[in-house]
N, C-alpha and C positions, 0 to 999 in steps of 0.2 A: 181035598180035605180042607176044611175051614180052620183058621187060626183065631184065637181069642184076642190077640193083640195086634190087630190090623190098623194101620194108619194110612190115610190117603188124603192129600191136600194139594191145592194149587195156591201159590202166593208169590209175592215179589221179594227179592233179596233186599234186606235193609242195609247191607254193607257188602263190600267185596269179600269173597271167601278168603280164609287163611289156609295156607297149605303147609303141611309138615310131614315128616316121616317118623313113625314110632315103631320100633322093633322091626325095621325094614318093610313096613307097610305104609303106603301113602294114605294121608287123611286130609280131607277138605272139611272145614267147619264154617258154617254161616247161619244166619237167622233169616226166616221169612216172615212177612206180615201177611195175614189172611183176613180179608174183609168179608164179613157175613151180614147179609141184610137182616134187620130186626123189625122191619115194618115202618110204615109212614115215611118211606124214602130215606131212612137212617141206616147206618151200618155200624157194626161193632168190629173192632180190629183185635185180633189175637196174634201173639208172636210165638214162633216155634224155633228152637235151636235144632240144627240138622248136623249130623255126622255122616259123611260120605267116605267110606273106606275103599281101598283097592282100586278096581277099575272104575268105580263111581267117582272117586277123587280125580282120576286121570281124565275121565269124561268132562268133569267140571272145568278142569284146566284146559282141556282141548277145545271146548266150545267157548272158552274165555268168558265164564260167568262174571258179571259185575253187578254192583249195586243197581237195583231197579229192574233187573231181568226177572221175567216171570218163569217159574218152574213148577212142574208137577212131580210130586214125590209120593212113593209108597214105601212103607217100612214098618217098623215096630218101635214102640216107645220103650226107652231104657231109663231106669232110675239109678242114680248113684248116691251113696251115702258115705260121708267121711267126717273126720274131725278137723276143724281149722286149728291154727296155731294157738288159739286161746282155749282149746279143748271143747268148744261148742260143736254139737252135731249139726251137720249141714246136709242138705239134700238138693239134687238138681235132676231135671229130666231133659232128655234130648231124644230126637228121632234118629234111629239108625236106618239110613236109606237102603232100601232093597232095589228100588228103581229110581232113576233120576232123569228127567227130560226137560230140556229147555223149550219153552213155548215160543215158537217163532211168530213174530208179528209182521204183518205186511209193511212194506216200506212206506214212509210218509211221503205225501205228494209235496213237491217243492213249490208249486204255484197254487193258486187258489181254485183249482179245478174242482168241480163238484164230484162227490163220490158216486159211483154207480149204485143203483138200488140194491139192497141186500138180497141175497139169494137164499132159498130154503133148501139148498142142495145137501147140507149136512157135511160138507168136506169136499176135498178135491181141489182142482185148479181154481184159483180165484177166491177161495174161501178164507184165506189168511192163516190156515193151519197146515203145517207140514206133518206128514206121517213118518214116524221113525221106526 
């Protein structure tokens, strides 16, 4: 069954996640930057706030997510409305993560060896992507 509020994105953390416990549930919050090509070699960057609850928060802590790490997230967009201390109505949106995966990058070469030619294998050993 398809949902109307599906979110899927890959981006880089803009800061280290913040971890807290709310009503005995673990929460990790962070922001990702997503670069989208807009033509002529240019990119547009958008920023998305992410809330990872429960085992997703524990995963984030377990793989030691830090600023700059690349993640793929699926989830749904949540909107909150509230009044600030001056009585003004405020609104914010965040993504409630339903899946969270750290994208594993191949290790950097320490010397100036040339890289092997790219392969069109689509994954597997030597592709730079790990399957979880």
